[in-house]
C-alpha positions in Angstrom: 79.9 108.2 80.1 76.8 109.9 79.7 74.4 111.0 82.4 70.8 109.6 82.7 69.5 112.9 81.5 71.8 112.9 78.4 70.5 109.4 77.6 67.0 110.5 78.0 67.4 113.4 75.5 69.2 111.1 73.1 66.3 108.6 73.4 63.8 111.5 72.8 65.8 112.7 69.7 65.9 109.1 68.2 62.1 108.5 68.9 61.3 111.7 66.9 63.9 111.0 64.0 62.4 110.2 60.7 64.6 108.0 58.7 64.8 108.1 54.8 65.7 104.4 54.2 65.1 100.9 55.4 68.7 100.6 56.8 68.1 103.9 58.6 65.0 102.6 60.2 66.7 99.4 61.3 69.5 101.6 62.8 66.9 103.8 64.5 65.2 100.8 66.1 68.6 99.3 67.1 69.8 102.6 68.5 66.7 102.9 70.5 66.9 99.6 72.1 70.7 100.3 73.1 69.8 103.6 74.8 66.7 102.0 76.5 69.0 99.1 77.8 71.7 101.5 79.0 69.1 103.6 80.8 67.6 100.4 82.5 71.2 99.2 83.5 71.8 102.7 85.1 68.7 103.0 87.2 68.7 101.6 90.6 65.4 99.6 90.7 65.4 99.4 94.6 65.6 103.0 94.9 62.3 103.4 92.8 60.6 100.4 93.8 57.9 102.1 95.8 57.2 104.6 92.8 57.0 101.5 90.4 54.7 99.5 92.6 52.4 102.5 93.3 52.0 103.1 89.5 51.1 99.5 88.9 48.2 99.7 91.6 46.7 102.9 89.9 
């Protein structure tokens, strides 16, 4: 299982990746979605609730 740091690194890589074909573009979008979903599932929302709420008011 990858750490959250590794997932963010993978996300950064895929967001910068330039595909050469339509199928590669589709795979890029799908992969980014999967990584974001995995990151969201691994983060404890209650732990960061105060930070998230403070960003919303600023």
